[in-house]
C-alpha positions as CSV (number, residue, x, y, z in Angstrom):
1,X,-11.1,90.2,59.7
2,X,-13.9,91.0,62.2
3,X,-11.7,90.2,65.2
4,X,-9.0,92.4,63.9
5,X,-11.4,95.3,63.1
6,X,-13.2,94.9,66.4
7,X,-10.0,95.4,68.3
8,X,-8.8,98.3,66.1
9,X,-12.0,100.4,66.1
10,X,-13.9,99.5,69.3
11,X,-14.6,102.8,71.2
12,X,-12.4,104.8,68.8
13,X,-12.9,108.1,67.1
14,X,-12.4,107.8,63.4
15,X,-12.0,110.4,60.7
16,X,-12.3,109.5,57.0
17,X,-11.4,112.3,54.5
18,X,-13.1,111.9,51.2
19,X,-15.6,109.7,53.0
20,X,-18.4,110.3,50.5
21,X,-16.4,108.8,47.7
22,X,-16.5,105.1,46.6
23,X,-13.6,103.9,48.8
24,X,-14.2,106.4,51.6
25,X,-17.9,105.6,52.0
26,X,-17.2,101.8,52.1
27,X,-14.6,102.4,54.8
28,X,-17.2,104.4,56.7
29,X,-19.8,101.7,56.5
30,X,-17.4,98.9,57.5
31,X,-15.9,100.8,60.4
32,X,-19.4,101.5,61.8
33,X,-19.9,97.7,62.2
34,X,-17.2,97.5,64.8
35,X,-18.5,99.7,67.6
36,X,-16.5,103.0,67.1
37,X,-17.3,105.9,69.3
38,X,-17.8,108.2,66.3
39,X,-17.0,108.2,62.6
40,X,-16.4,111.7,61.1
41,X,-16.5,112.2,57.4
42,X,-14.8,115.2,55.8
43,X,-15.7,115.9,52.2
44,X,-16.3,118.7,49.7
45,X,-19.2,116.9,48.0
46,X,-22.3,118.2,49.7
47,X,-24.6,115.9,47.8
48,X,-22.3,112.9,48.4
49,X,-22.4,113.7,52.2
50,X,-26.2,114.0,52.1
51,X,-26.6,110.7,50.3
52,X,-24.2,108.9,52.7
53,X,-26.2,110.3,55.6
54,X,-29.5,109.1,54.2
55,X,-28.1,105.7,53.3
56,X,-26.3,105.0,56.6
57,X,-28.6,106.8,59.2
58,X,-26.3,106.1,62.2
59,X,-26.1,108.4,65.2
60,X,-22.4,107.9,65.4
61,X,-21.9,109.4,62.0
62,X,-20.8,113.0,61.7
63,X,-20.8,114.8,58.3
64,X,-18.4,117.6,57.9
65,X,-18.4,119.7,54.8
66,X,-15.0,121.0,54.0
67,X,-11.8,120.5,51.9
68,X,-8.5,118.9,52.8
69,X,-6.9,121.9,51.0
70,X,-8.0,124.0,54.1
71,X,-5.7,123.1,57.0
72,X,-7.8,124.7,59.7
73,X,-10.9,122.7,58.5
74,X,-8.9,119.5,58.6
75,X,-7.7,120.3,62.1
76,X,-11.2,120.9,63.5
77,X,-12.5,117.7,61.9
78,X,-9.6,115.7,63.4
79,X,-9.7,117.1,66.9
80,X,-9.7,114.2,69.4
81,X,-9.5,111.5,66.6
82,X,-7.7,108.3,67.1
83,X,-7.4,107.0,63.5
84,X,-7.5,108.9,60.2
85,X,-8.2,107.3,56.8
86,X,-7.1,109.8,54.2
87,X,-9.1,108.9,51.1
88,X,-9.7,112.4,49.7
89,X,-8.0,112.8,46.3
90,X,-8.3,113.8,42.7
91,X,-8.1,110.4,40.9
92,X,-9.0,110.8,37.2
93,X,-5.9,110.8,35.0
94,X,-7.2,113.1,32.2
95,X,-8.7,115.6,34.6
96,X,-5.5,115.9,36.6
97,X,-3.5,116.1,33.4
98,X,-5.4,119.2,32.3
99,X,-5.6,120.6,35.8
100,X,-2.2,120.0,37.5
101,X,-2.3,122.9,39.8
102,X,-5.5,121.6,41.4
103,X,-4.2,118.1,41.5
104,X,-1.2,119.3,43.5
105,X,-3.4,121.3,45.9
106,X,-5.6,118.3,46.7
107,X,-3.2,115.3,46.4
108,X,0.0,116.9,47.8
109,X,-0.9,119.9,49.9
110,X,-4.1,118.2,51.1
111,X,-2.0,115.2,52.3
112,X,0.5,117.6,54.0
113,X,-2.4,119.2,55.8
114,X,-3.6,115.8,57.1
115,X,0.0,115.0,58.2
116,X,0.5,118.4,60.0
117,X,-2.9,118.0,61.7
118,X,-2.2,114.4,62.8
119,X,1.1,115.6,64.4
120,X,-0.6,118.5,66.1
121,X,-3.7,116.7,67.6
122,X,-1.9,113.5,68.4
123,X,-3.9,110.7,66.6
124,X,-2.7,107.1,66.9
125,X,-2.5,106.1,63.2
126,X,-2.9,107.6,59.8
127,X,-3.5,105.5,56.7
128,X,-3.3,107.2,53.3
129,X,-5.1,105.6,50.3
130,X,-2.8,105.6,47.3
131,X,-2.9,104.0,43.8
132,X,-1.0,101.9,41.3
133,X,-0.4,105.0,39.3
134,X,2.1,106.1,42.0
135,X,4.5,103.4,40.8
136,X,6.7,104.7,38.1
137,X,4.3,107.5,37.2
138,X,4.1,109.0,33.8
139,X,1.1,111.4,34.5
140,X,0.3,114.2,36.9
141,X,-2.1,112.2,39.0
142,X,0.4,109.4,39.6
143,X,3.2,111.9,40.3
144,X,1.1,113.7,42.9
145,X,0.2,110.4,44.5
146,X,3.8,109.3,44.6
147,X,4.7,112.6,46.3
148,X,1.9,112.1,48.7
149,X,3.3,108.7,49.6
150,X,6.8,110.1,50.1
151,X,5.4,112.8,52.4
152,X,3.7,110.1,54.5
153,X,6.9,108.0,54.7
154,X,8.9,111.0,55.7
155,X,6.4,112.1,58.3
156,X,6.9,108.9,60.1
157,X,10.5,109.9,60.7
158,X,9.6,113.5,61.5
159,X,7.0,112.5,64.2
160,X,9.5,111.4,66.8
161,X,8.9,108.6,69.3
162,X,5.3,109.7,70.4
163,X,3.6,110.9,67.3
164,X,1.1,109.1,65.0
165,X,2.1,106.0,63.0
166,X,1.9,106.9,59.3
167,X,1.5,104.4,56.5
168,X,0.1,104.1,52.9
169,X,-1.9,101.5,51.1
170,X,-1.6,101.1,47.3
171,X,-4.0,99.3,45.1
172,X,-5.4,99.3,41.6
173,X,-8.9,99.7,40.2
174,X,-11.9,98.8,42.3
175,X,-14.9,97.2,40.7
176,X,-17.9,99.5,40.5
177,X,-16.2,102.6,42.1
178,X,-17.4,105.9,40.9
179,X,-15.9,106.8,37.5
180,X,-14.5,103.4,37.0
181,X,-14.8,101.3,33.8
182,X,-17.5,98.9,34.9
183,X,-20.3,101.4,35.4
184,X,-19.2,103.1,32.2
185,X,-19.5,99.8,30.3
186,X,-22.8,99.0,31.9
187,X,-24.2,102.4,30.8
188,X,-22.9,101.9,27.3
189,X,-24.5,98.4,27.1
190,X,-27.8,99.9,28.4
191,X,-27.7,102.4,25.4
192,X,-27.0,99.6,22.9
193,X,-23.2,100.3,22.6
194,X,-20.6,100.7,21.4
195,X,-18.3,100.0,24.4
196,X,-15.3,102.3,24.1
197,X,-11.9,101.1,25.1
198,X,-8.7,103.1,24.7
199,X,-6.5,100.2,23.6
200,X,-7.1,96.5,22.8
201,X,-3.8,95.7,24.6
202,X,-4.6,97.6,27.8
203,X,-4.5,95.7,31.1
204,X,-5.5,96.8,34.6
205,X,-5.4,95.5,38.2
206,X,-9.0,95.1,39.6
207,X,-10.5,94.1,42.9
208,X,-13.9,94.1,44.6
209,X,-14.3,97.1,46.9
210,X,-15.0,94.8,50.0
211,X,-11.6,93.1,49.5
212,X,-9.8,96.5,49.2
213,X,-11.4,97.8,52.4
214,X,-10.6,94.5,54.3
215,X,-6.9,94.7,53.3
216,X,-6.8,98.4,54.3
217,X,-8.0,97.5,57.8
218,X,-5.4,94.8,57.9
219,X,-2.7,97.3,57.0
220,X,-3.8,99.4,60.0
221,X,-3.2,96.5,62.3
222,X,0.2,95.7,60.7
223,X,1.6,99.2,60.4
224,X,4.6,100.0,62.5
225,X,5.5,103.2,60.6
226,X,6.5,104.4,57.2
227,X,5.3,101.4,55.2
228,X,3.6,101.3,51.8
229,X,1.3,98.3,51.8
230,X,0.7,96.9,48.3
231,X,-2.3,94.6,47.8
232,X,-2.0,91.5,45.7
233,X,-4.7,92.0,43.0
234,X,-5.8,90.0,39.9
235,X,-5.3,91.7,36.6
236,X,-7.2,91.5,33.3
237,X,-7.4,92.7,29.7
238,X,-9.9,95.5,29.5
239,X,-11.2,94.1,26.2
240,X,-11.9,90.8,28.0
241,X,-13.8,92.6,30.7
242,X,-15.8,94.4,28.0
243,X,-16.7,91.1,26.3
244,X,-17.8,89.4,29.5
245,X,-19.9,92.4,30.5
246,X,-21.6,92.3,27.1
247,X,-22.4,88.6,27.5
248,X,-23.7,89.1,31.0
249,X,-25.7,92.3,30.7
250,X,-26.8,92.8,27.1
251,X,-29.8,90.4,27.5
252,X,-30.8,92.2,30.7
253,X,-31.2,95.4,28.6
254,X,-32.9,93.7,25.7
255,X,-30.0,93.3,23.3
256,X,-28.5,90.2,21.8
257,X,-24.8,90.2,22.8
258,X,-23.8,90.1,19.1
259,X,-25.3,93.5,18.5
260,X,-23.1,95.3,21.1
261,X,-19.9,96.4,19.4
262,X,-16.5,97.4,20.9
263,X,-14.8,100.5,19.6
264,X,-11.1,101.4,20.2
265,X,-10.7,105.1,20.7
266,X,-7.0,105.6,21.5
267,X,-5.1,106.3,24.7
268,X,-6.1,109.4,26.7
269,X,-3.4,111.9,27.9
270,X,-1.2,110.3,30.6
271,X,-2.6,106.7,30.2
272,X,-0.4,103.6,30.2
273,X,-1.0,100.3,28.5
274,X,0.0,98.4,31.6
275,X,0.0,99.6,35.3
276,X,2.5,98.7,37.9
277,X,1.8,98.2,41.6
278,X,5.4,97.8,42.5
279,X,8.6,98.7,40.6
280,X,11.8,96.7,40.3
281,X,13.5,99.0,42.7
282,X,10.7,98.6,45.3
283,X,10.5,94.8,44.9
284,X,14.2,94.6,45.7
285,X,13.6,95.8,49.3
286,X,10.0,94.6,49.8
287,X,8.6,91.9,52.1
288,X,5.8,89.6,51.0
289,X,2.9,88.0,52.8
290,X,0.0,85.8,51.5
291,X,-2.1,88.8,50.4
292,X,0.2,91.8,50.2
293,X,3.7,93.3,49.7
294,X,5.2,95.6,52.2
295,X,7.7,98.3,51.1
296,X,9.6,99.4,54.2
297,X,10.7,102.9,54.8
298,X,14.0,103.9,53.3
299,X,14.5,106.7,55.7
300,X,15.6,104.9,58.9
301,X,18.6,106.9,60.0
302,X,21.4,105.5,62.2
303,X,24.2,107.9,63.0
304,X,22.8,110.4,60.5
305,X,23.2,108.1,57.5
306,X,20.8,105.9,55.5
307,X,21.8,102.3,56.3
308,X,18.9,100.1,55.3
309,X,15.1,99.7,55.0
310,X,12.7,99.7,57.9
311,X,13.5,99.6,61.5
312,X,15.2,96.3,62.6
313,X,12.7,95.7,65.3
314,X,9.7,95.8,63.0
315,X,8.2,92.4,62.5
316,X,5.3,91.3,60.2
317,X,3.7,87.9,60.7
318,X,4.5,85.5,57.9
319,X,6.5,88.1,55.9
320,X,9.5,87.0,53.8
321,X,11.6,88.9,51.2
322,X,9.5,89.5,48.1
323,X,9.9,86.8,45.4
324,X,8.9,89.0,42.4
325,X,11.1,91.3,40.4
326,X,8.2,93.7,39.8
327,X,4.4,93.7,39.9
328,X,2.7,94.6,36.6
329,X,-0.9,94.3,35.4
330,X,0.5,92.7,32.2
331,X,1.3,89.4,34.0
332,X,-0.9,86.5,35.2
333,X,-4.1,87.7,33.5
334,X,-7.5,86.4,34.5
335,X,-9.4,84.3,32.0
336,X,-12.8,85.3,30.8
337,X,-14.4,82.7,33.0
338,X,-12.5,84.0,36.0
339,X,-13.6,87.6,35.2
340,X,-17.2,86.4,34.9
341,X,-17.1,84.8,38.3
342,X,-15.6,87.9,39.9
343,X,-18.2,90.2,38.3
344,X,-21.3,88.2,39.0
345,X,-21.3,89.1,42.6
346,X,-20.9,92.8,41.9
347,X,-22.9,93.6,38.7
348,X,-26.3,95.1,39.2
């Protein structure tokens, strides 16, 4: 990965929207390892920006307070940039369910502002961070992220021959990210329980944050335009995750594991039992490599008509037609020991 990232970012000017968040801040930290000219962070979380600046302390880091909802602010932050990572989003399903207007302003209009800015200032590549909830969405958050993806794919056709290369990356839950289940469970264990799960049957995709960022960088290298890159991720039962975390962390906080209970509280608005990273329809036209699926743009026009998927000249090393019918978190679940091994390197 280092050779790839070194070539991608050496001497470049990088903008990361939402760069004070869990994924965005990790992108910032990793990019800074590969000799960029400057890394700009645009975010509306003042304390998050301050904390990032105190933690990183790098003269190449620029902290811009602003919101992707404001097109002029995005434009000023992106002036002269070579690559944009668009990680700014509202991501919590229940919050978006009760605040759909704001979800649209950030996840949809904010993405459109990034697209318009990239076209205007002439960046080289734009990568938009998406989510498994964009696949066959049944909630506001997923629907807005799907529309965000569709805007990005369409923008790659709209750009003409000289504009930025646009693509998306789609992955599931990231271990330890802000607002995710692992820090919630740890806090509940620290308090003596109970651990609250919404359904005993619930499954989710999960991945260490370092792996998510590494694959995001790889997608920057591979992107030719209009793709949605879907990372291959392990999946697990949330109840198994809860049990492993109790076994691992209860003694640390002075409790016998047997004393920490698990309580089922019911699904929240908009939640699914299983998530999908790729639908049946997407799998039908996707390519597959060792570590990701690639959904090619369906908007390649020849003679004014839709004739296929992706440009015929686009090549991806090692890619073959996808061998799966769909990609759901309810399949190929991790065992408790596999979960334990994954978590031991990330739990505090």
